All heavy atoms as TSV, in Angstrom:
chain	resi	resn	atom	element	x	y	z
A	1	MET	N	N	-7.862	-0.467	2.368
A	1	MET	CA	C	-6.505	-0.741	2.790
A	1	MET	C	C	-6.439	-2.182	3.293
A	1	MET	O	O	-7.338	-2.672	3.946
A	1	MET	CB	C	-6.103	0.243	3.887
A	1	MET	CG	C	-4.746	-0.021	4.466
A	1	MET	SD	S	-4.073	1.257	5.559
A	1	MET	CE	C	-5.416	1.672	6.614
A	2	LEU	N	N	-5.354	-2.823	2.967
A	2	LEU	CA	C	-5.145	-4.189	3.422
A	2	LEU	C	C	-4.716	-4.186	4.881
A	2	LEU	O	O	-4.020	-3.283	5.335
A	2	LEU	CB	C	-4.057	-4.856	2.582
A	2	LEU	CG	C	-4.340	-4.940	1.088
A	2	LEU	CD1	C	-3.120	-5.429	0.355
A	2	LEU	CD2	C	-5.507	-5.862	0.838
A	3	ASP	N	N	-5.109	-5.195	5.585
A	3	ASP	CA	C	-4.729	-5.306	6.989
A	3	ASP	C	C	-3.791	-6.489	7.181
A	3	ASP	O	O	-3.891	-7.494	6.489
A	3	ASP	CB	C	-5.964	-5.511	7.871
A	3	ASP	CG	C	-6.846	-4.282	7.896
A	3	ASP	OD1	O	-6.312	-3.169	7.829
A	3	ASP	OD2	O	-8.080	-4.461	7.969
A	4	ASN	N	N	-2.894	-6.341	8.123
A	4	ASN	CA	C	-2.064	-7.445	8.595
A	4	ASN	C	C	-1.243	-8.144	7.518
A	4	ASN	O	O	-1.300	-9.359	7.381
A	4	ASN	CB	C	-2.923	-8.482	9.325
A	4	ASN	CG	C	-3.630	-7.897	10.514
A	4	ASN	OD1	O	-3.085	-7.054	11.208
A	4	ASN	ND2	N	-4.849	-8.323	10.744
A	5	LEU	N	N	-0.487	-7.384	6.763
A	5	LEU	CA	C	0.457	-8.004	5.842
A	5	LEU	C	C	1.591	-8.578	6.674
A	5	LEU	O	O	2.196	-7.892	7.483
A	5	LEU	CB	C	1.009	-6.977	4.856
A	5	LEU	CG	C	0.035	-6.440	3.822
A	5	LEU	CD1	C	0.727	-5.453	2.903
A	5	LEU	CD2	C	-0.570	-7.555	3.004
A	6	GLU	N	N	1.876	-9.847	6.488
A	6	GLU	CA	C	2.885	-10.525	7.276
A	6	GLU	C	C	3.796	-11.332	6.376
A	6	GLU	O	O	3.589	-11.410	5.163
A	6	GLU	CB	C	2.212	-11.434	8.307
A	6	GLU	CG	C	1.351	-10.655	9.298
A	6	GLU	CD	C	0.619	-11.549	10.275
A	6	GLU	OE1	O	0.847	-12.779	10.261
A	6	GLU	OE2	O	-0.188	-11.015	11.046
A	7	SER	N	N	4.787	-11.950	6.974
A	7	SER	CA	C	5.774	-12.699	6.204
A	7	SER	C	C	5.151	-13.848	5.423
A	7	SER	O	O	5.709	-14.290	4.429
A	7	SER	CB	C	6.876	-13.220	7.115
A	7	SER	OG	O	6.345	-14.064	8.100
A	8	ASN	N	N	3.982	-14.321	5.824
A	8	ASN	CA	C	3.326	-15.405	5.100
A	8	ASN	C	C	2.353	-14.874	4.033
A	8	ASN	O	O	1.443	-15.572	3.616
A	8	ASN	CB	C	2.602	-16.349	6.063
A	8	ASN	CG	C	1.506	-15.672	6.847
A	8	ASN	OD1	O	1.366	-14.449	6.811
A	8	ASN	ND2	N	0.718	-16.442	7.560
A	9	TYR	N	N	2.570	-13.656	3.578
A	9	TYR	CA	C	1.722	-13.023	2.564
A	9	TYR	C	C	1.628	-13.904	1.323
A	9	TYR	O	O	2.630	-14.427	0.836
A	9	TYR	CB	C	2.302	-11.652	2.202
A	9	TYR	CG	C	1.571	-10.961	1.085
A	9	TYR	CD1	C	0.318	-10.420	1.288
A	9	TYR	CD2	C	2.124	-10.874	-0.184
A	9	TYR	CE1	C	-0.366	-9.796	0.272
A	9	TYR	CE2	C	1.453	-10.248	-1.212
A	9	TYR	CZ	C	0.203	-9.704	-0.982
A	9	TYR	OH	O	-0.468	-9.089	-2.009
A	10	ASP	N	N	0.439	-14.073	0.790
A	10	ASP	CA	C	0.199	-14.881	-0.413
A	10	ASP	C	C	0.551	-14.068	-1.647
A	10	ASP	O	O	-0.172	-13.152	-2.033
A	10	ASP	CB	C	-1.261	-15.332	-0.453
A	10	ASP	CG	C	-1.558	-16.258	-1.611
A	10	ASP	OD1	O	-0.652	-16.547	-2.426
A	10	ASP	OD2	O	-2.719	-16.706	-1.708
A	11	ARG	N	N	1.647	-14.405	-2.268
A	11	ARG	CA	C	2.160	-13.654	-3.427
A	11	ARG	C	C	1.194	-13.672	-4.613
A	11	ARG	O	O	1.267	-12.814	-5.477
A	11	ARG	CB	C	3.506	-14.216	-3.851
A	11	ARG	CG	C	4.557	-14.009	-2.799
A	11	ARG	CD	C	5.840	-14.666	-3.191
A	11	ARG	NE	N	6.813	-14.507	-2.115
A	11	ARG	CZ	C	7.977	-15.090	-2.104
A	11	ARG	NH1	N	8.332	-15.874	-3.094
A	11	ARG	NH2	N	8.794	-14.888	-1.101
A	12	ALA	N	N	0.297	-14.634	-4.650
A	12	ALA	CA	C	-0.670	-14.721	-5.747
A	12	ALA	C	C	-1.596	-13.506	-5.769
A	12	ALA	O	O	-2.185	-13.185	-6.800
A	12	ALA	CB	C	-1.488	-15.998	-5.637
A	13	ASN	N	N	-1.704	-12.819	-4.646
A	13	ASN	CA	C	-2.584	-11.653	-4.548
A	13	ASN	C	C	-1.879	-10.342	-4.894
A	13	ASN	O	O	-2.509	-9.283	-4.887
A	13	ASN	CB	C	-3.143	-11.533	-3.126
A	13	ASN	CG	C	-4.002	-12.717	-2.755
A	13	ASN	OD1	O	-4.674	-13.294	-3.590
A	13	ASN	ND2	N	-3.964	-13.086	-1.496
A	14	ALA	N	N	-0.590	-10.387	-5.161
A	14	ALA	CA	C	0.215	-9.176	-5.322
A	14	ALA	C	C	-0.324	-8.234	-6.390
A	14	ALA	O	O	-0.427	-7.030	-6.158
A	14	ALA	CB	C	1.662	-9.535	-5.618
A	15	GLY	N	N	-0.675	-8.746	-7.542
A	15	GLY	CA	C	-1.150	-7.886	-8.628
A	15	GLY	C	C	-2.383	-7.089	-8.238
A	15	GLY	O	O	-2.420	-5.866	-8.401
A	16	ASP	N	N	-3.370	-7.772	-7.720
A	16	ASP	CA	C	-4.610	-7.106	-7.312
A	16	ASP	C	C	-4.384	-6.170	-6.128
A	16	ASP	O	O	-4.896	-5.049	-6.102
A	16	ASP	CB	C	-5.684	-8.129	-6.951
A	16	ASP	CG	C	-6.199	-8.890	-8.164
A	16	ASP	OD1	O	-6.073	-8.376	-9.301
A	16	ASP	OD2	O	-6.720	-10.002	-7.972
A	17	ASP	N	N	-3.606	-6.633	-5.152
A	17	ASP	CA	C	-3.365	-5.823	-3.964
A	17	ASP	C	C	-2.596	-4.548	-4.304
A	17	ASP	O	O	-2.931	-3.464	-3.821
A	17	ASP	CB	C	-2.600	-6.623	-2.906
A	17	ASP	CG	C	-3.440	-7.729	-2.288
A	17	ASP	OD1	O	-4.679	-7.714	-2.456
A	17	ASP	OD2	O	-2.849	-8.608	-1.632
A	18	LEU	N	N	-1.571	-4.670	-5.139
A	18	LEU	CA	C	-0.802	-3.484	-5.526
A	18	LEU	C	C	-1.678	-2.487	-6.271
A	18	LEU	O	O	-1.606	-1.282	-6.019
A	18	LEU	CB	C	0.399	-3.871	-6.392
A	18	LEU	CG	C	1.598	-4.427	-5.654
A	18	LEU	CD1	C	2.633	-4.942	-6.637
A	18	LEU	CD2	C	2.209	-3.378	-4.737
A	19	HIS	N	N	-2.490	-2.991	-7.168
A	19	HIS	CA	C	-3.387	-2.119	-7.931
A	19	HIS	C	C	-4.317	-1.356	-6.983
A	19	HIS	O	O	-4.462	-0.129	-7.083
A	19	HIS	CB	C	-4.193	-2.940	-8.936
A	19	HIS	CG	C	-5.143	-2.141	-9.749
A	19	HIS	ND1	N	-4.727	-1.290	-10.756
A	19	HIS	CD2	C	-6.490	-2.031	-9.696
A	19	HIS	CE1	C	-5.787	-0.696	-11.274
A	19	HIS	NE2	N	-6.869	-1.128	-10.660
A	20	GLN	N	N	-4.914	-2.078	-6.055
A	20	GLN	CA	C	-5.843	-1.465	-5.096
A	20	GLN	C	C	-5.125	-0.435	-4.225
A	20	GLN	O	O	-5.611	0.689	-4.044
A	20	GLN	CB	C	-6.466	-2.544	-4.213
A	20	GLN	CG	C	-7.370	-1.991	-3.127
A	20	GLN	CD	C	-7.860	-3.073	-2.170
A	20	GLN	OE1	O	-7.708	-4.255	-2.417
A	20	GLN	NE2	N	-8.431	-2.643	-1.071
A	21	LEU	N	N	-3.972	-0.794	-3.689
A	21	LEU	CA	C	-3.230	0.115	-2.814
A	21	LEU	C	C	-2.791	1.377	-3.550
A	21	LEU	O	O	-2.874	2.479	-3.016
A	21	LEU	CB	C	-2.011	-0.593	-2.222
A	21	LEU	CG	C	-2.296	-1.585	-1.111
A	21	LEU	CD1	C	-1.081	-2.454	-0.841
A	21	LEU	CD2	C	-2.732	-0.868	0.153
A	22	LYS	N	N	-2.323	1.215	-4.778
A	22	LYS	CA	C	-1.874	2.377	-5.548
A	22	LYS	C	C	-3.036	3.308	-5.876
A	22	LYS	O	O	-2.881	4.529	-5.833
A	22	LYS	CB	C	-1.149	1.932	-6.815
A	22	LYS	CG	C	0.222	1.348	-6.515
A	22	LYS	CD	C	0.925	0.883	-7.770
A	22	LYS	CE	C	2.314	0.348	-7.451
A	22	LYS	NZ	N	3.014	-0.087	-8.668
A	23	GLN	N	N	-4.200	2.758	-6.178
A	23	GLN	CA	C	-5.375	3.592	-6.433
A	23	GLN	C	C	-5.785	4.349	-5.180
A	23	GLN	O	O	-6.092	5.543	-5.241
A	23	GLN	CB	C	-6.538	2.744	-6.938
A	23	GLN	CG	C	-6.416	2.334	-8.366
A	23	GLN	CD	C	-7.665	1.616	-8.856
A	23	GLN	OE1	O	-8.282	0.852	-8.130
A	23	GLN	NE2	N	-8.027	1.876	-10.097
A	24	GLU	N	N	-5.807	3.662	-4.058
A	24	GLU	CA	C	-6.178	4.306	-2.802
A	24	GLU	C	C	-5.163	5.386	-2.429
A	24	GLU	O	O	-5.547	6.477	-1.985
A	24	GLU	CB	C	-6.273	3.274	-1.680
A	24	GLU	CG	C	-7.451	2.344	-1.820
A	24	GLU	CD	C	-7.476	1.243	-0.771
A	24	GLU	OE1	O	-6.679	1.302	0.195
A	24	GLU	OE2	O	-8.287	0.318	-0.913
A	25	LEU	N	N	-3.881	5.103	-2.633
A	25	LEU	CA	C	-2.835	6.075	-2.318
A	25	LEU	C	C	-2.971	7.316	-3.190
A	25	LEU	O	O	-2.882	8.448	-2.702
A	25	LEU	CB	C	-1.457	5.442	-2.502
A	25	LEU	CG	C	-0.252	6.319	-2.202
A	25	LEU	CD1	C	-0.278	6.823	-0.773
A	25	LEU	CD2	C	1.032	5.555	-2.481
A	26	GLU	N	N	-3.221	7.127	-4.465
A	26	GLU	CA	C	-3.406	8.262	-5.375
A	26	GLU	C	C	-4.598	9.108	-4.941
A	26	GLU	O	O	-4.538	10.339	-4.942
A	26	GLU	CB	C	-3.608	7.755	-6.797
A	26	GLU	CG	C	-3.653	8.843	-7.830
A	26	GLU	CD	C	-3.757	8.285	-9.238
A	26	GLU	OE1	O	-3.121	7.259	-9.521
A	26	GLU	OE2	O	-4.478	8.897	-10.058
A	27	SER	N	N	-5.674	8.455	-4.545
A	27	SER	CA	C	-6.859	9.173	-4.080
A	27	SER	C	C	-6.553	9.965	-2.813
A	27	SER	O	O	-6.954	11.123	-2.681
A	27	SER	CB	C	-7.988	8.179	-3.823
A	27	SER	OG	O	-9.095	8.825	-3.276
A	28	LEU	N	N	-5.852	9.352	-1.878
A	28	LEU	CA	C	-5.496	10.031	-0.630
A	28	LEU	C	C	-4.620	11.256	-0.893
A	28	LEU	O	O	-4.818	12.314	-0.299
A	28	LEU	CB	C	-4.761	9.073	0.309
A	28	LEU	CG	C	-5.602	7.984	0.949
A	28	LEU	CD1	C	-4.708	6.916	1.565
A	28	LEU	CD2	C	-6.520	8.578	2.001
A	29	ARG	N	N	-3.658	11.096	-1.772
A	29	ARG	CA	C	-2.770	12.216	-2.097
A	29	ARG	C	C	-3.528	13.328	-2.801
A	29	ARG	O	O	-3.217	14.496	-2.625
A	29	ARG	CB	C	-1.618	11.737	-2.962
A	29	ARG	CG	C	-0.594	10.934	-2.192
A	29	ARG	CD	C	0.529	10.497	-3.070
A	29	ARG	NE	N	1.584	9.845	-2.304
A	29	ARG	CZ	C	2.472	9.028	-2.814
A	29	ARG	NH1	N	2.442	8.745	-4.113
A	29	ARG	NH2	N	3.393	8.486	-2.063
A	30	GLY	N	N	-4.530	12.971	-3.576
A	30	GLY	CA	C	-5.335	13.955	-4.284
A	30	GLY	C	C	-6.199	14.796	-3.364
A	30	GLY	O	O	-6.588	15.905	-3.713
A	31	GLN	N	N	-6.488	14.287	-2.189
A	31	GLN	CA	C	-7.313	15.019	-1.232
A	31	GLN	C	C	-6.554	16.169	-0.593
A	31	GLN	O	O	-7.147	17.106	-0.074
A	31	GLN	CB	C	-7.830	14.076	-0.145
A	31	GLN	CG	C	-8.792	13.051	-0.668
A	31	GLN	CD	C	-9.178	12.035	0.391
A	31	GLN	OE1	O	-8.895	12.202	1.572
A	31	GLN	NE2	N	-9.815	10.950	-0.033
A	32	GLN	N	N	-5.247	16.099	-0.609
A	32	GLN	CA	C	-4.372	17.154	-0.098
A	32	GLN	C	C	-4.739	17.600	1.312
A	32	GLN	O	O	-4.738	18.787	1.619
A	32	GLN	CB	C	-4.345	18.344	-1.046
A	32	GLN	CG	C	-3.818	17.992	-2.411
A	32	GLN	CD	C	-3.805	19.165	-3.365
A	32	GLN	OE1	O	-4.245	20.256	-3.034
A	32	GLN	NE2	N	-3.307	18.950	-4.550
A	33	THR	N	N	-5.054	16.651	2.164
A	33	THR	CA	C	-5.310	16.980	3.556
A	33	THR	C	C	-4.016	16.794	4.339
A	33	THR	O	O	-3.203	15.936	4.029
A	33	THR	CB	C	-6.411	16.092	4.165
A	33	THR	OG1	O	-6.036	14.721	3.998
A	33	THR	CG2	C	-7.740	16.346	3.500
A	34	GLU	N	N	-3.833	17.623	5.321
A	34	GLU	CA	C	-2.592	17.623	6.082
A	34	GLU	C	C	-2.769	17.159	7.523
A	34	GLU	O	O	-1.872	17.339	8.334
A	34	GLU	CB	C	-1.990	19.040	6.079
A	34	GLU	CG	C	-1.547	19.517	4.712
A	34	GLU	CD	C	-0.370	18.726	4.153
A	34	GLU	OE1	O	0.492	18.302	4.944
A	34	GLU	OE2	O	-0.320	18.525	2.936
A	35	ASP	N	N	-3.915	16.544	7.836
A	35	ASP	CA	C	-4.104	16.124	9.222
A	35	ASP	C	C	-3.275	14.871	9.526
A	35	ASP	O	O	-2.801	14.177	8.636
A	35	ASP	CB	C	-5.578	15.921	9.559
A	35	ASP	CG	C	-6.246	14.802	8.778
A	35	ASP	OD1	O	-5.552	13.846	8.383
A	35	ASP	OD2	O	-7.462	14.876	8.569
A	36	LYS	N	N	-3.116	14.610	10.794
A	36	LYS	CA	C	-2.255	13.528	11.262
A	36	LYS	C	C	-2.738	12.161	10.778
A	36	LYS	O	O	-1.934	11.314	10.373
A	36	LYS	CB	C	-2.209	13.564	12.787
A	36	LYS	CG	C	-1.092	12.810	13.397
A	36	LYS	CD	C	-1.053	13.088	14.894
A	36	LYS	CE	C	0.237	12.590	15.495
A	36	LYS	NZ	N	0.366	12.944	16.905
A	37	GLU	N	N	-4.041	11.945	10.793
A	37	GLU	CA	C	-4.594	10.660	10.373
A	37	GLU	C	C	-4.354	10.409	8.886
A	37	GLU	O	O	-4.005	9.298	8.488
A	37	GLU	CB	C	-6.094	10.602	10.676
A	37	GLU	CG	C	-6.702	9.253	10.373
A	37	GLU	CD	C	-8.168	9.158	10.762
A	37	GLU	OE1	O	-8.592	9.883	11.682
A	37	GLU	OE2	O	-8.866	8.363	10.141
A	38	SER	N	N	-4.522	11.418	8.059
A	38	SER	CA	C	-4.279	11.276	6.623
A	38	SER	C	C	-2.816	10.959	6.356
A	38	SER	O	O	-2.492	10.115	5.514
A	38	SER	CB	C	-4.675	12.541	5.874
A	38	SER	OG	O	-6.053	12.752	5.975
A	39	HIS	N	N	-1.944	11.642	7.064
A	39	HIS	CA	C	-0.510	11.404	6.910
A	39	HIS	C	C	-0.169	9.963	7.295
A	39	HIS	O	O	0.590	9.280	6.602
A	39	HIS	CB	C	0.282	12.402	7.759
A	39	HIS	CG	C	1.750	12.311	7.590
A	39	HIS	ND1	N	2.384	12.690	6.432
A	39	HIS	CD2	C	2.715	11.875	8.428
A	39	HIS	CE1	C	3.682	12.483	6.564
A	39	HIS	NE2	N	3.908	11.990	7.772
A	40	TYR	N	N	-0.741	9.478	8.384
A	40	TYR	CA	C	-0.532	8.108	8.832
A	40	TYR	C	C	-1.028	7.116	7.773
A	40	TYR	O	O	-0.344	6.137	7.463
A	40	TYR	CB	C	-1.259	7.859	10.161
A	40	TYR	CG	C	-1.275	6.410	10.567
A	40	TYR	CD1	C	-0.166	5.825	11.173
A	40	TYR	CD2	C	-2.400	5.614	10.329
A	40	TYR	CE1	C	-0.178	4.482	11.526
A	40	TYR	CE2	C	-2.407	4.278	10.681
A	40	TYR	CZ	C	-1.296	3.722	11.278
A	40	TYR	OH	O	-1.310	2.387	11.614
A	41	THR	N	N	-2.216	7.355	7.226
A	41	THR	CA	C	-2.794	6.446	6.233
A	41	THR	C	C	-1.952	6.411	4.967
A	41	THR	O	O	-1.722	5.339	4.392
A	41	THR	CB	C	-4.251	6.856	5.910
A	41	THR	OG1	O	-4.999	6.895	7.128
A	41	THR	CG2	C	-4.901	5.879	4.958
A	42	ILE	N	N	-1.473	7.558	4.517
A	42	ILE	CA	C	-0.606	7.609	3.337
A	42	ILE	C	C	0.675	6.818	3.597
A	42	ILE	O	O	1.097	6.010	2.763
A	42	ILE	CB	C	-0.300	9.074	2.939
A	42	ILE	CG1	C	-1.556	9.706	2.331
A	42	ILE	CG2	C	0.877	9.150	1.976
A	42	ILE	CD1	C	-1.463	11.200	2.105
A	43	ASN	N	N	1.281	7.029	4.749
A	43	ASN	CA	C	2.502	6.288	5.091
A	43	ASN	C	C	2.247	4.789	5.147
A	43	ASN	O	O	3.066	3.994	4.688
A	43	ASN	CB	C	3.073	6.763	6.427
A	43	ASN	CG	C	3.790	8.079	6.314
A	43	ASN	OD1	O	4.179	8.500	5.236
A	43	ASN	ND2	N	3.956	8.744	7.435
A	44	ARG	N	N	1.118	4.404	5.701
A	44	ARG	CA	C	0.780	2.975	5.793
A	44	ARG	C	C	0.628	2.364	4.401
A	44	ARG	O	O	1.127	1.273	4.142
A	44	ARG	CB	C	-0.496	2.797	6.611
A	44	ARG	CG	C	-0.918	1.353	6.758
A	44	ARG	CD	C	-1.533	1.112	8.115
A	44	ARG	NE	N	-2.209	-0.166	8.204
A	44	ARG	CZ	C	-1.577	-1.336	8.365
A	44	ARG	NH1	N	-0.281	-1.359	8.443
A	44	ARG	NH2	N	-2.253	-2.457	8.434
A	45	HIS	N	N	-0.042	3.057	3.505
A	45	HIS	CA	C	-0.181	2.568	2.134
A	45	HIS	C	C	1.186	2.438	1.467
A	45	HIS	O	O	1.467	1.443	0.794
A	45	HIS	CB	C	-1.081	3.504	1.325
A	45	HIS	CG	C	-2.541	3.230	1.479
A	45	HIS	ND1	N	-3.215	3.448	2.651
A	45	HIS	CD2	C	-3.453	2.753	0.598
A	45	HIS	CE1	C	-4.481	3.120	2.491
A	45	HIS	NE2	N	-4.656	2.685	1.242
A	46	GLU	N	N	2.016	3.446	1.614
A	46	GLU	CA	C	3.363	3.396	1.027
A	46	GLU	C	C	4.154	2.215	1.580
A	46	GLU	O	O	4.846	1.508	0.821
A	46	GLU	CB	C	4.106	4.707	1.295
A	46	GLU	CG	C	3.554	5.875	0.529
A	46	GLU	CD	C	4.148	7.210	0.929
A	46	GLU	OE1	O	4.729	7.324	2.043
A	46	GLU	OE2	O	4.030	8.152	0.135
A	47	ASN	N	N	4.045	1.973	2.870
A	47	ASN	CA	C	4.749	0.848	3.486
A	47	ASN	C	C	4.213	-0.489	2.994
A	47	ASN	O	O	4.985	-1.428	2.765
A	47	ASN	CB	C	4.660	0.927	5.012
A	47	ASN	CG	C	5.494	2.039	5.580
A	47	ASN	OD1	O	6.430	2.525	4.944
A	47	ASN	ND2	N	5.160	2.469	6.785
A	48	GLN	N	N	2.904	-0.590	2.835
A	48	GLN	CA	C	2.320	-1.839	2.341
A	48	GLN	C	C	2.760	-2.109	0.906
A	48	GLN	O	O	3.062	-3.250	0.549
A	48	GLN	CB	C	0.796	-1.788	2.432
A	48	GLN	CG	C	0.301	-1.874	3.856
A	48	GLN	CD	C	-1.206	-1.806	3.947
A	48	GLN	OE1	O	-1.846	-1.032	3.245
A	48	GLN	NE2	N	-1.781	-2.611	4.823
A	49	ILE	N	N	2.792	-1.084	0.087
A	49	ILE	CA	C	3.247	-1.233	-1.299
A	49	ILE	C	C	4.696	-1.701	-1.313
A	49	ILE	O	O	5.052	-2.647	-2.026
A	49	ILE	CB	C	3.067	0.084	-2.088
A	49	ILE	CG1	C	1.575	0.347	-2.319
A	49	ILE	CG2	C	3.826	0.036	-3.410
A	49	ILE	CD1	C	1.248	1.740	-2.826
A	50	SER	N	N	5.538	-1.065	-0.504
A	50	SER	CA	C	6.954	-1.461	-0.431
A	50	SER	C	C	7.102	-2.895	0.045
A	50	SER	O	O	7.923	-3.655	-0.478
A	50	SER	CB	C	7.726	-0.535	0.507
A	50	SER	OG	O	7.801	0.753	-0.030
A	51	PHE	N	N	6.311	-3.285	1.034
A	51	PHE	CA	C	6.362	-4.653	1.548
A	51	PHE	C	C	6.059	-5.657	0.438
A	51	PHE	O	O	6.796	-6.631	0.247
A	51	PHE	CB	C	5.370	-4.830	2.696
A	51	PHE	CG	C	5.247	-6.266	3.161
A	51	PHE	CD1	C	6.140	-6.779	4.079
A	51	PHE	CD2	C	4.239	-7.088	2.664
A	51	PHE	CE1	C	6.043	-8.106	4.498
A	51	PHE	CE2	C	4.134	-8.404	3.078
A	51	PHE	CZ	C	5.037	-8.919	3.996
A	52	ILE	N	N	4.986	-5.418	-0.299
A	52	ILE	CA	C	4.596	-6.355	-1.363
A	52	ILE	C	C	5.666	-6.393	-2.453
A	52	ILE	O	O	6.042	-7.469	-2.929
A	52	ILE	CB	C	3.221	-5.985	-1.949
A	52	ILE	CG1	C	2.133	-6.210	-0.888
A	52	ILE	CG2	C	2.918	-6.823	-3.201
A	52	ILE	CD1	C	0.764	-5.668	-1.280
A	53	LEU	N	N	6.170	-5.230	-2.848
A	53	LEU	CA	C	7.207	-5.194	-3.879
A	53	LEU	C	C	8.446	-5.973	-3.446
A	53	LEU	O	O	9.013	-6.751	-4.228
A	53	LEU	CB	C	7.579	-3.744	-4.208
A	53	LEU	CG	C	6.512	-2.904	-4.899
A	53	LEU	CD1	C	6.965	-1.457	-5.006
A	53	LEU	CD2	C	6.184	-3.468	-6.276
A	54	ASN	N	N	8.853	-5.779	-2.204
A	54	ASN	CA	C	10.036	-6.482	-1.692
A	54	ASN	C	C	9.769	-7.970	-1.505
A	54	ASN	O	O	10.592	-8.808	-1.870
A	54	ASN	CB	C	10.493	-5.873	-0.365
A	54	ASN	CG	C	11.091	-4.509	-0.549
A	54	ASN	OD1	O	11.666	-4.192	-1.582
A	54	ASN	ND2	N	10.951	-3.664	0.459
A	55	LYS	N	N	8.634	-8.301	-0.927
A	55	LYS	CA	C	8.291	-9.699	-0.652
A	55	LYS	C	C	8.205	-10.517	-1.942
A	55	LYS	O	O	8.634	-11.658	-2.002
A	55	LYS	CB	C	6.960	-9.762	0.106
A	55	LYS	CG	C	6.439	-11.148	0.376
A	55	LYS	CD	C	7.226	-11.832	1.450
A	55	LYS	CE	C	6.609	-13.185	1.757
A	55	LYS	NZ	N	7.410	-13.942	2.673
A	56	CYS	N	N	7.669	-9.892	-2.979
A	56	CYS	CA	C	7.445	-10.601	-4.234
A	56	CYS	C	C	8.561	-10.331	-5.253
A	56	CYS	O	O	8.464	-10.759	-6.398
A	56	CYS	CB	C	6.088	-10.198	-4.815
A	56	CYS	SG	S	4.724	-10.619	-3.708
A	57	ASP	N	N	9.574	-9.597	-4.821
A	57	ASP	CA	C	10.713	-9.285	-5.677
A	57	ASP	C	C	10.270	-8.653	-7.004
A	57	ASP	O	O	10.640	-9.080	-8.086
A	57	ASP	CB	C	11.559	-10.522	-5.938
A	57	ASP	CG	C	12.947	-10.189	-6.446
A	57	ASP	OD1	O	13.449	-9.084	-6.139
A	57	ASP	OD2	O	13.534	-11.027	-7.163
A	58	ILE	N	N	9.434	-7.626	-6.884
A	58	ILE	CA	C	8.889	-6.916	-8.049
A	58	ILE	C	C	9.644	-5.602	-8.198
A	58	ILE	O	O	9.760	-4.829	-7.257
A	58	ILE	CB	C	7.387	-6.630	-7.870
A	58	ILE	CG1	C	6.611	-7.929	-7.728
A	58	ILE	CG2	C	6.860	-5.790	-9.033
A	58	ILE	CD1	C	5.151	-7.739	-7.354
A	59	ASN	N	N	10.167	-5.383	-9.404
A	59	ASN	CA	C	10.797	-4.086	-9.703
A	59	ASN	C	C	9.716	-3.148	-10.184
A	59	ASN	O	O	8.912	-3.479	-11.038
A	59	ASN	CB	C	11.867	-4.242	-10.775
A	59	ASN	CG	C	13.012	-5.111	-10.309
A	59	ASN	OD1	O	13.408	-5.036	-9.152
A	59	ASN	ND2	N	13.537	-5.926	-11.191
A	60	HIS	N	N	9.706	-1.944	-9.625
A	60	HIS	CA	C	8.666	-1.000	-10.029
A	60	HIS	C	C	9.196	0.106	-10.840
A	60	HIS	O	O	10.083	0.474	-11.252
A	60	HIS	CB	C	7.929	-0.451	-8.820
A	60	HIS	CG	C	8.787	0.211	-7.784
A	60	HIS	ND1	N	9.669	-0.497	-7.010
A	60	HIS	CD2	C	8.906	1.480	-7.401
A	60	HIS	CE1	C	10.279	0.336	-6.190
A	60	HIS	NE2	N	9.834	1.533	-6.410
């Protein structure tokens, strides 16, 4: 998982970062765990993906 995505995010990394985040998110969802930490991690990944898509103006 990426840490500290901020307004100064380097858009050049978007392709690789999105790929990595989406793979990790798919893996997390595949585990089908319902604990609080897993739910938090899934939400964080979803938020990071949304941030990159919005920041880089990428239509998904």
